[in-house]
C-alpha positions in Angstrom: 153.6 25.2 82.5 153.8 21.5 83.0 150.9 19.5 81.6 149.1 17.3 84.1 146.9 14.3 83.4 143.3 14.1 84.7 144.1 11.8 87.6 146.6 14.4 89.0 144.2 17.3 88.9 142.2 18.7 91.8 139.7 21.5 91.4 139.1 23.2 94.7 137.0 26.2 95.6 137.9 28.3 98.7 134.8 29.7 100.3 133.6 31.3 103.5 132.6 34.6 105.0 134.4 37.8 104.1 137.7 38.4 106.0 137.9 34.7 107.1 141.3 34.4 105.4 140.5 32.6 102.1 142.7 34.8 99.9 145.6 34.7 102.3 145.3 31.0 102.5 145.3 30.5 98.7 148.4 32.8 98.5 150.2 30.8 101.2 149.3 27.4 99.6 150.7 28.5 96.2 153.8 29.9 97.9 154.6 26.9 100.2 154.1 24.6 97.2 156.6 26.5 95.2 154.2 27.5 92.5 154.4 31.2 93.5 157.5 33.0 94.3 156.0 35.6 96.7 154.2 35.3 100.0 151.9 38.3 99.8 149.6 40.1 102.2 146.2 41.7 102.0 147.6 44.9 103.7 150.3 45.3 101.1 148.0 44.4 98.2 150.4 41.7 97.1 148.3 38.5 97.4 148.2 36.1 94.4 144.5 36.3 93.7 143.4 39.8 95.0 145.2 41.6 92.2 142.8 44.1 90.7 142.9 47.8 91.7 139.4 47.5 93.2 140.4 44.6 95.5 143.7 46.1 96.5 142.0 49.4 97.4 139.1 47.7 99.3 141.3 44.9 100.8 138.8 42.2 100.1 138.0 39.9 97.1 135.4 41.1 94.6 135.7 38.6 91.8 136.6 34.9 91.3 140.4 34.4 90.7 142.5 31.4 90.0 145.8 30.1 91.3 147.8 26.9 91.1 149.6 24.8 93.7 151.8 21.9 92.6 152.2 19.3 95.3 153.1 15.6 95.5 152.8 15.2 91.7 149.4 16.8 91.6 148.1 20.1 90.2 145.6 21.8 92.5 143.5 24.5 90.8 142.9 27.0 93.6 139.6 28.8 93.0 139.4 31.9 95.3 136.0 33.5 95.6 134.7 36.5 97.5 133.0 36.2 100.9 130.6 39.1 100.9 127.0 38.4 99.8 127.0 41.2 97.2 129.3 39.0 95.2 127.4 35.7 95.6 127.4 35.2 91.9 131.2 34.7 92.0 130.7 32.1 94.8 128.2 30.2 92.8 130.5 30.2 89.8 133.4 28.9 91.8 131.3 26.1 93.4 129.8 25.0 90.0 133.4 24.8 88.6 135.0 23.0 91.4 134.9 19.3 92.4 135.5 20.0 96.1 135.6 22.9 98.6 137.7 24.2 101.4 135.4 26.0 103.8 137.5 28.6 105.6 136.4 29.7 109.1 138.2 32.3 111.2 139.4 30.8 114.5 138.4 34.1 116.1 135.0 34.7 114.5 133.6 31.2 114.0 130.7 30.5 111.7 129.2 33.6 110.1 126.5 34.3 107.6 128.8 33.9 104.6 129.8 30.5 106.0 126.2 29.3 106.2 125.4 30.6 102.7 128.3 28.9 101.0 127.8 25.7 103.0 124.2 25.5 101.7 125.5 25.7 98.1 128.1 23.0 98.8 125.2 20.8 100.1 123.2 21.5 97.0 126.2 20.6 94.8 127.0 17.5 97.0 130.6 18.7 97.1 133.1 16.9 99.4 134.7 19.5 101.6 137.3 20.2 104.2 136.8 22.8 107.0 140.0 24.8 107.6 140.0 26.9 110.8 142.2 29.8 109.8 143.9 32.6 111.7 144.7 30.4 114.7 147.4 33.0 115.5 144.8 35.7 116.0 143.8 37.0 119.4 140.7 35.1 120.8 141.2 32.2 118.3 139.5 29.2 119.9 139.5 25.8 118.0 137.1 24.0 120.4 134.5 26.9 120.2 134.6 26.9 116.4 134.2 23.1 116.4 131.0 23.4 118.5 129.9 26.3 116.3 130.2 24.2 113.2 128.4 21.2 114.7 125.5 23.4 115.7 125.1 25.6 112.6 126.6 23.6 109.7 126.8 19.9 110.2 127.0 17.3 113.0 129.2 15.2 110.6 132.3 17.3 111.1 135.3 15.7 112.9 138.8 17.2 113.5 141.7 15.6 111.7 144.1 18.1 113.3 144.0 20.0 116.6 146.2 23.1 117.4 149.1 23.4 119.8 148.4 26.7 121.5 146.3 29.6 120.0 146.7 33.3 119.5 150.3 34.4 120.1 151.0 31.0 121.6 150.0 29.1 118.4 153.0 27.1 117.4 151.9 23.8 115.9 149.3 21.2 115.0 148.7 17.6 116.0 147.7 15.2 113.2 145.2 12.7 114.6 145.7 10.2 111.8 149.4 9.9 112.4 149.6 10.9 116.1 152.5 13.2 115.1 153.0 16.8 116.3 154.2 19.4 113.9 156.0 22.2 115.7 156.7 25.1 113.3 159.9 27.2 113.1 159.1 30.8 114.0 160.2 33.2 111.3 160.3 30.8 108.4 157.8 31.3 105.5 157.8 27.9 103.9 155.7 26.0 106.3 158.6 23.9 107.6 158.2 22.0 110.9 159.8 19.5 113.2 158.1 16.3 114.2 157.7 15.8 117.9 155.7 13.7 120.4 152.4 14.9 121.7 152.9 17.5 124.5 151.7 16.2 127.9 149.1 19.0 128.3 147.6 18.0 124.9 147.3 14.2 125.5 143.8 14.2 127.0 142.5 16.5 124.2 144.2 14.3 121.6 142.7 11.1 123.0 139.2 12.7 122.9 139.3 13.9 119.4 141.2 10.8 118.1 138.5 8.6 119.3 135.8 10.8 117.7 137.7 10.7 114.4 138.3 7.0 114.2 134.8 6.2 115.2 133.3 8.6 112.7 135.5 7.1 109.9 134.8 3.5 110.8 131.0 4.2 111.0 131.0 4.8 107.3 132.4 1.4 106.4 131.1 -1.9 107.7 134.4 -3.8 107.3 136.4 -1.0 109.0 133.8 -0.8 111.8 134.0 -4.5 112.5 137.8 -4.3 112.7 137.6 -1.2 115.0 135.1 -2.8 117.4 137.4 -5.9 117.4 140.1 -3.8 118.9 142.3 -3.8 115.8 144.7 -0.8 115.2 143.6 0.7 112.0 146.4 1.8 109.6 146.5 5.4 108.3 146.2 4.2 104.7 142.9 2.4 105.4 141.5 5.4 107.4 142.4 7.8 104.5 140.8 5.6 101.9 137.5 5.3 103.9 137.6 8.9 104.9 137.9 10.0 101.2 134.9 7.7 100.3 132.9 9.0 103.3 133.6 12.6 102.2 132.4 11.9 98.7 129.2 10.4 100.1 128.6 13.4 102.4 128.9 11.2 105.5 131.9 13.0 107.1 133.7 16.4 106.9 137.3 16.6 108.2 138.4 19.8 110.1 141.9 21.2 109.9 143.6 24.3 111.3 146.5 26.6 110.8 147.7 30.1 110.1 148.2 31.2 106.5 150.0 34.3 107.6 152.6 32.2 109.3 152.3 29.4 106.8 151.6 27.0 109.7 149.5 24.0 108.5 149.9 24.6 104.8 151.8 21.5 103.9 149.3 19.3 105.7 146.4 21.0 103.9 148.1 20.5 100.6 148.6 16.8 101.3 145.0 16.3 102.4 143.6 18.0 99.3 145.7 15.7 97.1 144.8 12.6 99.1 141.1 13.3 100.1 139.6 15.3 97.2 138.6 13.6 94.0 140.2 14.0 90.7 137.9 15.0 87.8 137.7 11.4 86.5 136.3 10.3 89.9 133.4 12.8 89.5 130.4 12.0 87.3 130.7 14.2 84.2 127.7 16.5 83.5 127.4 15.5 79.8 128.4 12.9 77.2 130.6 13.9 74.3 134.2 13.8 73.0 134.8 17.4 74.1 132.7 19.3 76.6 133.8 22.5 78.3 132.0 25.5 79.8 133.1 29.1 79.9 132.4 30.0 83.6 133.8 33.5 83.6 134.7 36.4 81.2 137.3 38.9 82.3 138.1 42.2 80.4 141.8 43.0 80.6 143.5 46.2 79.4 145.4 45.8 76.2 144.2 42.2 75.9 140.4 42.3 75.6 138.1 39.6 76.8 139.7 36.5 78.4 137.5 33.4 78.7 138.0 31.1 81.7 136.8 27.6 81.0 136.5 24.2 82.7 137.0 21.0 80.7 134.5 18.2 81.5 135.1 15.8 78.7 138.2 15.5 76.5 141.2 17.7 76.4 142.3 20.6 74.1 145.6 21.6 72.5 147.0 25.0 71.8 145.7 26.3 68.4 142.9 23.8 68.3 139.5 24.7 66.7 136.5 24.1 68.9 132.7 24.7 68.3 130.7 27.1 70.4 127.3 25.4 70.7 125.4 28.5 71.9 126.4 30.7 68.9 127.0 27.9 66.4 130.4 29.1 65.4 134.0 27.8 65.3 136.6 29.4 67.6 140.3 28.9 67.6 142.1 28.5 70.9 145.2 30.5 70.2 147.7 31.0 73.1 146.1 28.5 75.4 146.9 29.5 79.0 146.4 28.8 82.7 145.9 31.5 85.3 148.2 32.1 88.2 146.6 35.2 89.7 147.0 38.0 87.3 149.6 36.2 85.2 148.8 33.7 82.4 151.2 30.9 81.5 151.0 29.2 78.1 150.4 25.5 77.9 150.7 23.0 75.1 147.6 21.2 76.1 145.0 20.7 78.9 143.7 17.4 80.0 140.1 16.4 80.7 139.0 18.1 83.9 141.5 20.9 83.9 140.9 24.7 83.9 142.3 27.0 81.3 141.9 30.4 79.7 142.1 31.9 76.3 141.9 35.5 75.0 140.3 37.3 72.0 137.6 34.8 71.0 135.2 36.1 68.4 131.8 35.6 70.1 132.1 33.6 73.2 130.5 34.5 76.5 130.0 33.3 80.1 128.0 30.0 80.2 128.8 29.1 76.6 129.7 25.5 75.9 132.8 24.3 73.9 132.4 21.1 72.0 133.0 19.5 68.6 131.0 20.6 65.7 130.3 16.9 64.8 129.0 16.3 68.3 127.3 19.4 69.6 126.5 19.6 73.3 125.0 22.4 75.5 125.6 22.2 79.2 123.0 23.6 81.7 124.0 27.1 82.5 125.4 28.1 85.9 122.3 29.3 87.9 123.4 32.8 88.9 121.4 34.4 91.6 118.8 37.0 90.5 119.7 40.7 91.3 117.8 42.1 94.3 118.8 45.7 94.3 117.8 48.5 91.8 119.2 51.9 91.2 119.3 54.5 88.5 122.7 55.7 87.1 123.6 58.9 85.3 126.9 60.4 84.0 128.4 63.3 85.8 129.9 64.8 82.7 128.1 65.5 79.4 129.2 63.4 76.4 129.9 60.2 78.4 126.4 58.7 77.7 127.6 56.4 74.9 130.6 55.3 76.9 128.3 54.5 79.9 126.2 52.1 77.8 129.4 50.4 76.4 130.9 50.1 79.9 127.8 48.7 81.4 127.6 46.1 78.7 131.2 45.0 79.3 130.6 44.8 83.1 127.5 42.6 82.5 129.8 40.3 80.4 132.1 40.0 83.4 129.4 39.7 86.0 126.0 38.1 85.1 124.5 39.1 88.4 124.7 42.7 87.2 122.2 43.9 84.6 121.1 47.2 83.1 118.4 48.6 80.9 117.2 52.0 79.6 113.6 52.7 80.5 112.1 55.0 77.9 109.0 55.5 80.1 111.0 56.7 83.1 113.8 58.3 81.1 116.5 56.6 83.2 119.2 54.0 82.9 118.4 51.4 85.5 121.0 49.0 87.0 120.2 45.8 88.8 122.6 44.1 91.2 123.2 42.3 94.5 123.4 45.4 96.8 125.0 48.7 97.6 128.5 47.3 97.9 128.0 45.7 94.4 126.9 49.1 92.9 129.9 50.9 94.5 132.3 48.5 92.8 130.4 48.9 89.5 130.8 52.7 89.6 134.5 52.3 90.5 135.1 50.0 87.5 133.2 52.3 85.2 135.6 55.1 86.0 138.8 53.0 86.2 138.3 50.8 83.1 136.1 53.0 80.8 136.7 56.6 81.9 133.0 57.0 82.8 132.2 59.3 85.8 128.8 58.2 87.0 126.6 58.4 90.1 123.5 56.7 91.5 120.1 58.2 91.7 116.8 56.9 93.2 115.0 55.2 90.4 111.6 56.6 89.4 108.5 54.5 89.9 106.3 53.5 87.0 103.0 54.7 88.4 99.8 54.4 86.5 96.4 56.2 86.7 92.9 55.1 86.3 89.3 56.3 86.8 86.7 55.1 89.3 83.7 56.8 87.9 81.9 57.4 84.6 81.7 60.6 82.6 80.9 61.9 79.1 81.7 65.0 77.1 82.7 66.6 73.9 86.0 67.4 72.1 85.8 69.8 69.2 88.8 70.9 67.2 88.1 73.8 64.9 90.7 75.9 63.2 90.5 78.4 60.3 93.6 80.3 59.2 93.0 81.1 55.6 92.6 78.5 53.0 91.5 75.0 54.0 90.6 74.7 57.7 90.5 71.9 60.3 87.4 70.5 61.8 86.8 67.5 64.1 84.1 66.9 66.6 83.4 63.9 68.8 81.5 63.0 72.0 82.8 60.2 74.2 81.9 58.3 77.3 84.6 57.0 79.7 84.0 54.2 82.2 86.3 52.1 84.5 87.4 48.5 83.7 88.6 45.9 86.1 92.3 46.2 87.1 94.6 44.8 84.5 92.1 45.1 81.7 94.0 47.8 79.8 92.2 50.0 77.4 89.1 49.3 75.3 87.6 51.5 72.5 84.0 51.1 71.4 82.5 52.6 68.2 78.9 53.6 68.9 78.6 56.0 66.0 75.3 55.5 64.0 74.0 57.4 61.0 77.4 58.4 59.7 77.7 61.5 61.9 81.4 60.7 61.9 82.7 58.9 58.8 84.1 55.5 59.4 87.5 56.5 58.1 87.9 59.1 60.9 86.8 57.0 63.9 90.3 55.3 64.3 91.8 58.8 64.6 89.5 59.5 67.6 90.8 56.3 69.2 94.4 57.3 68.5 93.8 60.7 70.1 92.3 59.2 73.2 95.2 56.8 73.5 97.8 59.5 73.1 96.1 61.8 75.7 95.8 58.8 78.1 99.5 58.3 78.1 99.9 61.8 79.7 97.4 61.1 82.5 95.4 63.6 84.5 96.6 63.2 88.1 100.3 63.3 87.9 101.3 62.8 84.3 101.4 59.0 84.3 99.6 56.7 81.8 95.9 56.2 82.5 94.8 52.6 82.1 91.9 50.2 82.7 89.1 52.2 81.1 86.6 52.0 78.2 86.1 54.8 75.8 82.9 55.0 73.7 82.6 57.4 70.8 78.8 57.9 70.4 78.3 61.1 68.6 80.0 64.0 66.7 80.0 66.0 63.5 82.2 66.6 60.5 82.8 69.1 57.7 82.9 67.9 54.1 86.0 70.0 53.3 87.8 70.8 56.6 87.6 67.4 58.3 90.6 65.0 58.2 92.3 62.4 60.4 94.5 64.9 62.2 91.4 67.0 63.1 89.6 64.0 64.6 92.8 62.9 66.5 92.9 66.4 68.1 89.2 66.1 68.9 89.9 62.8 70.7 92.6 64.4 72.7 90.4 67.3 73.7 87.5 65.0 74.5 89.7 62.9 76.8 91.1 66.0 78.6 87.6 67.3 79.1 86.0 64.1 80.4 88.7 62.2 82.3 89.0 64.8 85.2 85.3 64.3 85.9 85.6 60.5 86.3 87.2 60.4 89.7 90.8 59.8 88.5 93.2 58.1 91.0 96.9 57.2 91.1 97.9 53.6 90.9 101.2 52.4 92.4 103.0 49.1 91.5 103.0 46.5 94.2 105.5 43.7 94.7 105.1 40.3 96.3 108.1 39.9 98.7 109.5 36.9 100.5 111.9 37.6 103.3 114.1 34.9 104.9 115.1 35.9 108.4 116.4 34.4 111.7 113.7 34.1 114.3 115.5 36.4 116.8 115.0 39.5 114.5 111.6 38.5 113.1 109.9 41.3 115.0 112.3 43.9 113.6 112.0 42.7 110.1 108.1 42.7 110.2 108.2 46.1 111.9 110.3 47.5 109.0 108.0 46.0 106.4 105.0 47.5 108.1 106.7 50.9 108.2 107.1 50.6 104.5 103.4 50.2 104.1 103.7 46.5 103.7 100.9 44.0 104.2 102.1 41.0 106.1 100.4 37.8 104.7 102.0 35.3 107.1 105.2 33.5 108.2 106.4 29.9 107.5 109.3 27.9 108.9 111.9 27.2 106.1 114.8 25.2 107.5 116.6 27.3 110.2 115.0 30.5 109.0 111.6 32.0 109.0 110.0 33.0 105.7 107.9 36.2 105.8 105.3 36.7 103.0 104.2 40.3 102.3 102.9 42.7 99.7 104.7 46.0 99.6 104.6 49.1 97.3 107.5 49.1 94.9 108.4 52.7 95.9 109.1 51.6 99.4 111.7 48.9 98.4 114.5 51.3 97.5 117.7 50.2 99.3 115.7 47.5 101.1 118.7 45.1 100.7 120.9 47.4 102.8 118.3 47.8 105.5 117.6 44.0 105.7 121.3 43.3 105.8 121.6 45.7 108.8 118.6 44.4 110.7 119.6 40.7 110.3 123.4 41.2 110.5 123.8 39.9 107.0 121.8 36.7 107.6 118.6 37.7 105.9 117.7 37.5 102.2 114.7 38.4 100.1 113.1 37.9 96.7 110.5 40.1 95.1 108.3 39.8 92.1 105.8 42.2 90.4 102.3 41.7 91.7 100.2 44.4 89.9 98.8 47.8 90.6 96.6 49.2 93.4 95.2 52.6 94.3 97.7 54.7 96.1 96.6 56.4 99.4 95.6 60.0 99.0 98.7 61.4 100.8 101.0 59.4 98.5 99.1 60.4 95.4 99.3 64.1 96.4 103.1 63.8 97.0 103.6 62.2 93.7 101.5 64.8 91.9 103.5 67.6 93.6 106.8 66.0 92.6 105.6 65.6 89.0 104.5 69.2 88.8 107.8 70.4 90.1 109.8 68.3 87.6 107.7 69.8 84.7 108.4 73.3 86.0 112.1 72.6 86.2 112.2 71.4 82.6 110.6 74.6 81.3 
């Protein structure tokens, strides 16, 4: 692979809603530029960047993938990311790695929820961007409608740089407003070739309208250009391009292009615009000082290869075989077989310049978000802020003997995808997985089977209920056993009383006169603690209570620590049921962002889940609903919210504390607990 200097590099993320045409566009750009030999399709599973078995089977992107287009002496690193919200971590990764973005919008569908989400991240990152209206050859494609849609929902600063000639089956070309040239494409060719022509008569009025908008928008960002424009001067294309690029970098203007990646119409113009209008890495402020600074933004596990680390250079370049320092783990790694990614293929390079993107396999202890630097000048970059998981499920193996492979597979999948997490809860006796939604979990199960031979299924996660007491009580626990030889004797009297929520457990020694020797009193405490873990209502730990040991008796020969521990257990079992025990359920604070038109449906669903609505607030274009809801009622909530809001709603939850469960809920939980115990016998 040819080595490119920093000024000739462009790092571009392709973002948008699922099925808007991002992957097809990336494939066509690489093909038309000559960097890829095949023009693939989603249907055939042959696109450059959707190359995993999961993606080919599902016919949509799941993970970030890289391609390269070489054009006009420049190397464009094409960063293709998924469009569905369950894979938003990959989108964030792509946009934190890129210096610019192409926001892809279907000419038939217009602005969708995925478009809005990715646009918001582009705004936060202050990325210059181009809007590309794709699929102009599709039925119902409408450039003018998409333009109005973008101005209303994304930004009023958008201006067309190209307009289509025809649409749907009649789509045959584009008119470039900067040059005034019409590109009419040759049907049946796949290399994006076109013939230049004059503007068709039926397009002249449309051209004049959009051309005036474009020139005015560009001129408005530069005082000198504006003065020349108002003076009636004809502005050269070179001047317009220079000012347009500066305006894009400042967030003052967003150009809009169009085409069809399937037909390769508009690919050459987009490639040229990316080279001319997007910044090279040296034009972007670096995130850190240092002679060498790079970040590992993704880890991919490949069969027969192992872990492959994808990294972006911010300062300095690297050479094949060079030793670098991993700042997070304080170790030296060697970059053997330095490569660049072209879809699933890796091509070796002698070196990579500052700002470029590369990959390397089989590093010793390097992970996503680690920083490469020089040992003499250590640097640690701020990590990519991956979104927090919102969905929870339990997972079990279908076949015995795969438990160890399950843990190893889940660990590997977390390495590849930081928005996926897992843990084993000893309290619940379940392996719990955390992710971005049901689609995300479905992919995880598929990868477990395909990559690691683990056959697993999802289960509803158990809830970590607690129990407590609302009243006071006292009683005795006596353990007496004689079976020949030395016996066992322990006797204690205790009082139980409730404590405020969240106080935990408190033991008070009220023994006077030595009726229980001091050395045995901790054993009584231990017995009460042990018995409290098993609860009295439904077998859940009993919390927030005080236990006072105030009386008892002992035997000079038969008493020991074990006997008094048993006495404490018996005392608790005798007294706790008389103290009005109740079940406590965990509560979550939940914040839901929803469009106003479905606010009633969202609030109705929260109420049906026993949620307590605290209020609503305006938050940008969305409404924010604040509520308290039992954790048990949040299972698969992400799926329901997605359905109610048509994918536009999001939420965040955090643990609030415990509260008394309603009697009907407590009775149901106790019944389920009793049934589980019976089944285990």
